[in-house]
Legacy VTK file of the C-alpha trace (Angstrom):
# vtk DataFile Version 3.0
C-alpha trace
ASCII
DATASET POLYDATA
POINTS 446 float
-81.689 20.522 34.108
-80.671 17.470 32.088
-82.916 15.027 30.266
-82.020 11.673 28.750
-83.174 10.747 25.264
-84.936 7.690 26.692
-86.879 9.784 29.196
-87.757 12.331 26.515
-89.126 9.640 24.211
-91.208 8.181 27.038
-92.570 11.571 28.072
-93.563 12.949 24.674
-95.211 9.856 23.162
-98.394 8.016 23.925
-99.660 4.756 22.464
-103.211 4.415 21.175
-105.377 1.309 21.461
-104.374 0.403 17.924
-100.703 0.528 18.847
-99.916 3.766 16.983
-97.549 6.206 18.644
-98.620 9.846 19.002
-96.808 12.877 20.332
-98.013 14.358 23.600
-98.504 18.134 23.583
-97.874 18.878 27.248
-94.688 16.819 27.493
-93.437 18.067 24.126
-93.921 21.687 25.162
-92.125 21.057 28.442
-89.207 19.342 26.671
-88.869 22.144 24.133
-88.872 24.706 26.933
-85.881 22.925 28.420
-83.986 22.086 25.237
-84.639 24.699 22.546
-83.377 28.248 22.252
-86.187 30.552 23.300
-86.998 31.949 19.840
-90.655 30.979 19.412
-93.798 31.527 21.450
-95.744 28.581 20.054
-99.487 28.138 20.176
-100.637 25.149 22.279
-101.400 22.851 19.357
-99.375 19.819 18.263
-99.935 18.766 14.669
-99.304 15.158 13.705
-100.334 14.972 10.043
-101.676 16.943 7.088
-103.939 16.276 4.127
-104.871 18.729 1.387
-105.647 22.080 3.010
-106.063 20.633 6.511
-103.767 19.902 9.432
-104.665 17.411 12.177
-103.697 17.649 15.824
-102.860 14.826 18.233
-106.577 14.289 18.952
-107.415 14.039 15.238
-109.097 17.460 15.084
-108.956 18.965 11.590
-107.842 22.578 11.128
-108.457 24.495 7.909
-105.016 25.920 7.148
-105.244 29.426 5.712
-101.599 30.116 6.570
-99.828 27.146 4.900
-96.781 27.331 7.144
-96.522 31.104 6.500
-96.863 30.732 2.757
-94.739 27.599 2.349
-97.131 24.750 1.554
-98.612 26.104 -1.668
-99.673 22.609 -2.726
-101.017 21.819 0.721
-100.175 18.593 2.532
-99.526 15.049 1.366
-99.674 16.113 -2.268
-99.064 13.134 -4.576
-96.736 15.067 -6.909
-94.467 15.985 -4.010
-94.647 12.485 -2.555
-93.678 10.936 -5.889
-90.710 13.275 -6.284
-89.449 12.531 -2.769
-89.816 8.785 -3.233
-88.127 8.810 -6.634
-85.144 10.813 -5.429
-84.651 9.019 -2.128
-84.746 5.694 -3.952
-81.525 6.699 -5.728
-79.742 7.068 -2.400
-78.535 10.514 -3.515
-79.547 13.224 -1.064
-76.380 15.308 -1.174
-73.328 15.652 -3.413
-71.919 19.101 -2.491
-71.587 21.823 -5.075
-68.191 20.478 -6.143
-70.021 18.066 -8.453
-72.979 17.878 -10.837
-76.298 16.128 -10.359
-79.268 15.626 -12.676
-81.678 18.295 -11.454
-79.762 21.568 -11.065
-79.675 22.757 -14.679
-83.266 21.634 -15.339
-84.531 23.548 -12.320
-82.452 26.616 -13.198
-83.913 26.621 -16.715
-87.472 26.437 -15.398
-86.818 29.191 -12.860
-85.342 31.516 -15.471
-88.273 30.828 -17.790
-90.927 31.654 -15.218
-89.167 34.732 -13.790
-87.581 36.321 -16.876
-84.158 36.266 -15.220
-80.935 34.820 -16.700
-78.941 33.249 -13.863
-79.772 31.355 -10.668
-78.108 30.811 -7.283
-79.772 28.006 -5.294
-79.673 28.066 -1.512
-81.661 26.970 1.541
-83.970 29.772 2.673
-85.392 33.169 1.880
-83.014 35.108 4.067
-80.043 33.284 2.515
-81.332 34.204 -0.940
-81.632 37.842 0.129
-78.111 37.797 1.590
-76.887 36.608 -1.801
-78.748 39.496 -3.436
-77.145 42.018 -1.092
-73.675 40.628 -1.770
-74.389 40.679 -5.492
-75.372 44.364 -5.295
-72.110 45.272 -3.572
-70.050 43.134 -5.966
-71.786 44.636 -9.001
-71.116 48.141 -7.719
-67.443 47.263 -7.277
-67.309 45.917 -10.825
-68.848 49.114 -12.223
-66.360 51.230 -10.292
-63.516 49.170 -11.746
-64.912 50.014 -15.184
-64.872 53.740 -14.453
-68.481 54.219 -13.347
-69.468 56.236 -10.279
-71.253 53.895 -7.885
-71.491 53.867 -4.099
-72.337 51.084 -1.657
-75.531 52.356 -0.052
-78.950 50.769 -0.550
-82.493 52.066 -0.396
-85.128 49.955 1.356
-88.753 50.708 2.182
-90.448 51.465 5.446
-92.388 48.469 6.837
-90.166 46.118 4.822
-89.178 42.638 5.976
-86.350 40.811 4.206
-85.202 38.265 6.779
-83.376 37.807 10.060
-79.715 37.289 9.153
-77.417 40.284 9.582
-77.621 41.710 6.078
-81.296 40.915 5.640
-82.240 42.410 8.981
-80.342 45.589 8.085
-82.753 46.094 5.180
-85.748 45.232 7.393
-87.454 48.347 8.689
-89.002 47.403 12.039
-86.767 48.347 14.938
-87.786 45.278 16.961
-85.952 43.077 14.452
-82.813 45.241 14.175
-82.317 46.830 17.573
-81.114 43.794 19.582
-78.335 43.166 17.055
-76.960 46.653 16.504
-74.794 47.639 14.817
-76.208 45.950 11.742
-74.850 46.385 8.208
-74.507 50.143 7.593
-75.477 52.056 4.486
-79.218 51.355 4.289
-81.588 54.278 3.758
-85.306 53.756 4.403
-87.882 55.724 2.430
-91.648 55.878 3.035
-93.605 53.177 1.247
-94.905 54.215 -2.203
-93.560 57.768 -1.780
-92.068 58.519 -5.205
-90.856 61.981 -4.208
-88.951 60.590 -1.212
-87.452 57.856 -3.384
-86.188 60.358 -5.938
-84.743 62.577 -3.220
-82.904 59.658 -1.581
-81.500 58.262 -4.811
-78.016 59.220 -6.059
-74.853 57.636 -7.392
-74.167 56.610 -3.779
-76.915 53.992 -4.172
-76.040 50.549 -5.549
-79.504 48.950 -5.105
-83.157 49.668 -4.445
-84.741 46.905 -2.357
-88.463 46.271 -2.872
-91.070 43.751 -1.834
-93.580 44.127 -4.697
-96.197 43.043 -2.164
-95.211 43.555 1.445
-96.220 40.624 3.651
-94.968 41.121 7.193
-95.562 44.844 6.664
-99.318 44.280 6.398
-100.114 43.148 2.814
-99.339 46.364 0.937
-98.730 46.303 -2.854
-96.110 48.592 -4.353
-97.830 51.072 -6.656
-97.218 51.032 -10.397
-95.881 54.586 -10.166
-93.396 53.718 -7.414
-92.168 50.561 -9.138
-91.712 52.431 -12.447
-89.800 55.210 -10.704
-87.488 52.703 -9.016
-86.811 51.010 -12.354
-86.135 54.351 -14.037
-83.736 55.532 -11.330
-81.737 52.310 -11.376
-81.453 52.532 -15.162
-79.855 55.981 -14.914
-76.850 54.784 -12.897
-76.597 51.005 -13.199
-77.865 50.379 -9.665
-79.774 47.126 -9.226
-83.522 46.959 -8.707
-83.986 43.996 -6.342
-87.425 42.417 -5.880
-87.935 40.263 -2.798
-90.526 37.647 -3.842
-89.859 35.265 -0.965
-93.477 35.431 0.197
-95.238 36.761 -2.904
-93.483 34.612 -5.511
-94.016 31.143 -6.982
-97.662 31.792 -7.896
-98.973 33.324 -4.679
-100.463 36.379 -6.450
-101.722 34.584 -9.575
-98.461 35.200 -11.426
-95.127 33.527 -10.858
-93.814 36.762 -9.335
-95.658 39.820 -8.076
-93.407 42.113 -10.134
-94.994 40.557 -13.221
-98.069 42.660 -12.428
-95.846 45.607 -13.469
-94.413 46.406 -16.887
-90.689 45.991 -16.219
-88.403 43.323 -14.797
-86.114 43.839 -11.816
-82.398 43.068 -12.039
-82.507 40.638 -9.127
-85.245 38.613 -7.460
-85.402 36.152 -4.599
-87.687 33.146 -4.153
-88.243 30.690 -1.312
-91.247 29.598 0.791
-93.382 27.483 -1.653
-90.547 26.699 -4.046
-89.918 23.142 -2.779
-93.252 22.275 -1.213
-92.044 22.506 2.393
-88.421 21.403 2.012
-85.874 24.138 2.822
-84.942 25.961 -0.388
-84.318 29.464 -1.668
-83.140 30.997 -4.911
-81.592 34.263 -5.977
-82.019 35.050 -9.667
-80.518 37.883 -11.662
-79.855 39.307 -15.091
-76.748 38.509 -17.091
-75.480 42.019 -16.408
-75.753 41.623 -12.636
-74.231 38.134 -12.802
-71.016 39.489 -14.384
-69.775 40.462 -10.932
-69.695 36.946 -9.437
-66.822 34.536 -10.058
-66.064 31.122 -8.507
-65.195 31.315 -4.838
-66.908 34.654 -4.140
-70.057 33.051 -2.742
-71.382 29.577 -2.059
-73.482 27.231 0.050
-73.069 23.731 1.436
-76.605 22.408 1.076
-78.115 24.754 -1.521
-79.346 23.102 -4.700
-79.163 19.572 -3.341
-80.723 16.696 -5.309
-83.783 16.188 -3.094
-84.822 19.837 -2.842
-84.274 20.343 -6.578
-86.338 17.263 -7.467
-89.233 18.468 -5.333
-88.993 22.030 -6.662
-89.271 20.668 -10.206
-92.369 18.720 -9.170
-93.910 21.837 -7.608
-93.373 23.924 -10.738
-94.705 21.181 -12.986
-97.818 20.742 -10.831
-98.549 24.475 -10.748
-98.308 24.511 -14.549
-100.102 21.224 -15.270
-102.994 21.956 -12.891
-103.346 25.582 -14.100
-102.972 26.752 -10.532
-101.974 30.301 -11.493
-105.405 30.752 -13.034
-107.026 29.136 -10.005
-105.116 31.403 -7.607
-106.163 34.445 -9.618
-109.817 33.366 -9.726
-110.209 32.111 -6.159
-108.102 34.967 -4.790
-110.277 37.513 -6.554
-113.365 35.793 -5.152
-111.882 35.691 -1.628
-110.986 39.387 -1.717
-114.436 40.320 -3.067
-116.162 38.345 -0.287
-113.951 39.946 2.353
-114.693 43.413 0.974
-118.398 42.610 1.196
-117.745 41.562 4.790
-116.001 44.882 5.411
-119.081 46.709 4.167
-121.072 45.015 6.944
-118.586 45.625 9.767
-117.199 49.039 10.682
-114.425 47.323 12.675
-112.713 46.494 9.347
-110.616 49.382 8.023
-109.546 47.853 4.707
-109.110 44.632 2.768
-105.921 44.389 0.690
-104.237 41.732 -1.371
-103.413 40.032 -4.633
-104.263 36.442 -5.463
-104.014 34.382 -2.288
-101.922 36.865 -0.324
-104.608 38.770 1.522
-104.939 40.968 4.592
-107.885 42.295 6.581
-106.809 45.496 8.342
-108.855 46.107 11.487
-109.154 49.335 13.433
-108.159 47.548 16.655
-105.074 45.446 17.407
-106.935 43.851 20.316
-109.772 42.802 18.030
-107.310 41.395 15.468
-105.647 39.307 18.164
-108.997 38.148 19.505
-110.265 37.082 16.088
-107.080 35.234 15.191
-107.219 33.221 18.412
-110.942 32.513 18.213
-110.585 31.318 14.635
-107.819 28.966 15.765
-109.061 27.659 19.109
-112.829 27.742 18.581
-113.274 27.328 14.825
-110.093 25.382 14.024
-109.055 27.732 11.231
-105.432 28.887 11.000
-104.338 32.384 9.992
-102.050 34.886 11.643
-101.742 38.518 12.622
-99.106 40.881 11.307
-98.426 44.588 11.866
-100.655 44.293 14.943
-103.966 44.991 13.182
-103.821 42.842 10.034
-105.200 39.317 9.732
-103.057 37.634 7.083
-104.304 34.858 4.793
-101.780 32.723 2.879
-103.769 29.566 2.116
-102.603 26.673 -0.047
-103.247 27.272 -3.744
-105.785 24.424 -3.650
-108.385 26.223 -1.532
-111.972 26.046 -2.850
-114.879 28.489 -3.021
-116.732 26.462 -0.422
-113.815 26.830 2.004
-113.671 30.560 1.301
-117.415 30.848 1.940
-117.109 28.954 5.228
-114.233 31.200 6.321
-116.058 34.424 5.513
-119.219 33.191 7.252
-117.191 32.332 10.356
-115.507 35.745 10.359
-118.896 37.390 9.939
-120.247 35.525 12.960
-117.230 36.241 15.157
-117.120 39.912 14.195
-120.785 40.241 15.028
-120.226 38.607 18.416
-117.202 40.808 19.123
-119.041 43.962 18.179
-121.706 42.970 20.698
-119.151 42.231 23.393
-119.514 38.429 23.450
-115.841 37.600 24.028
-116.000 35.657 27.290
-115.658 32.342 25.459
-112.318 33.433 23.971
-110.870 34.286 27.359
-112.012 30.939 28.786
-110.691 28.819 25.891
-107.357 30.633 25.742
-106.751 30.229 29.480
-107.649 26.540 29.284
-105.234 25.961 26.378
-102.335 27.695 28.104
-102.965 25.869 31.373
-102.914 22.543 29.511
-99.450 23.279 28.105
-97.774 25.139 30.935
-99.361 23.314 33.844
LINES 1 447
446 0 1 2 3 4 5 6 7 8 9 10 11 12 13 14 15 16 17 18 19 20 21 22 23 24 25 26 27 28 29 30 31 32 33 34 35 36 37 38 39 40 41 42 43 44 45 46 47 48 49 50 51 52 53 54 55 56 57 58 59 60 61 62 63 64 65 66 67 68 69 70 71 72 73 74 75 76 77 78 79 80 81 82 83 84 85 86 87 88 89 90 91 92 93 94 95 96 97 98 99 100 101 102 103 104 105 106 107 108 109 110 111 112 113 114 115 116 117 118 119 120 121 122 123 124 125 126 127 128 129 130 131 132 133 134 135 136 137 138 139 140 141 142 143 144 145 146 147 148 149 150 151 152 153 154 155 156 157 158 159 160 161 162 163 164 165 166 167 168 169 170 171 172 173 174 175 176 177 178 179 180 181 182 183 184 185 186 187 188 189 190 191 192 193 194 195 196 197 198 199 200 201 202 203 204 205 206 207 208 209 210 211 212 213 214 215 216 217 218 219 220 221 222 223 224 225 226 227 228 229 230 231 232 233 234 235 236 237 238 239 240 241 242 243 244 245 246 247 248 249 250 251 252 253 254 255 256 257 258 259 260 261 262 263 264 265 266 267 268 269 270 271 272 273 274 275 276 277 278 279 280 281 282 283 284 285 286 287 288 289 290 291 292 293 294 295 296 297 298 299 300 301 302 303 304 305 306 307 308 309 310 311 312 313 314 315 316 317 318 319 320 321 322 323 324 325 326 327 328 329 330 331 332 333 334 335 336 337 338 339 340 341 342 343 344 345 346 347 348 349 350 351 352 353 354 355 356 357 358 359 360 361 362 363 364 365 366 367 368 369 370 371 372 373 374 375 376 377 378 379 380 381 382 383 384 385 386 387 388 389 390 391 392 393 394 395 396 397 398 399 400 401 402 403 404 405 406 407 408 409 410 411 412 413 414 415 416 417 418 419 420 421 422 423 424 425 426 427 428 429 430 431 432 433 434 435 436 437 438 439 440 441 442 443 444 445
């Protein structure tokens, strides 16, 4: 089936009485079904604008966003600091220069990133998975350098069960779930998975064959599980014995999400490598791989690169994001409001036997339910009936990644809504969910 651009524009837009043009959900969904690769099973909602911690659909309905684009919009929507940075940079006419030349923001951003992470060197790129690919290549290059200096060092890596590091070929090889790896076999070889937080298994798997230990200090996709202090310390100790790199994936947990710039800062030792992305540029595509001076020795010009990474616009916005987090004391706010959120959810768990556990740090929080069906039901009812956005991961976990700006009142409203819906579910009052979900799907798919 073919579709002209003129027909598409006519189908997916409607004009209001005031003359404003809005997107049309049904036509947009139909056009995407025809034109886009079938990678996403979208919910039947079309958002047209955002403000603060809310998104607004085509009808003007406000949704409390407790997901922030899966942890991306840490400063929420339409934030003045981000808007000013975008306007200032676009007014120069300089959106791209290539990495063959200098621009004003790269060194300033690199300095700020090294200061907040404790690392020495920075590689700027476009996404989390690209940052993790750079980390994997760095680990192999560093191992090769050590071998050239007479050290014994293999090429294998240790990753953790339930890990998620991205979808590109190297990143997916270090991602544990079979559903992400299986369709693309054979993926990069040489990755050993050990049980999460199992120190004995880690020690047994480690040897001079290992060039890196790959850790998410707080697993996100895996269900909001923090690495234990004992496990993190053991990983650091083992890497120190051979020169292997301890690599901390902070793509979801970094940039203030846990109340510190990086989740590994809740532990007593630094990694050798870390990766950042998601909130780093306020919604613009950006990632960063940072490392120690020792790890950086292995990279020379031409070994790695990126076309768009570290461009002027993304760097300008990233600087604005860091400055705003610092100037507004948002790390303290995340720590305080996150602690309050977790405490309220634990009190909720005490009232509902359907909740197995509440886990989290700062504003990276999960409610683990005993039933995957109940988790799915609650997530959809929150979205379609109560206009509150969150998502489900690892089947049974409701994941909360709200903007850093969320207030106590919004937390209280969320917990009260969950309390009400859990009570209804426990009494079998789920007919409304089935009706609203069917209506929404019929509206989109016809």
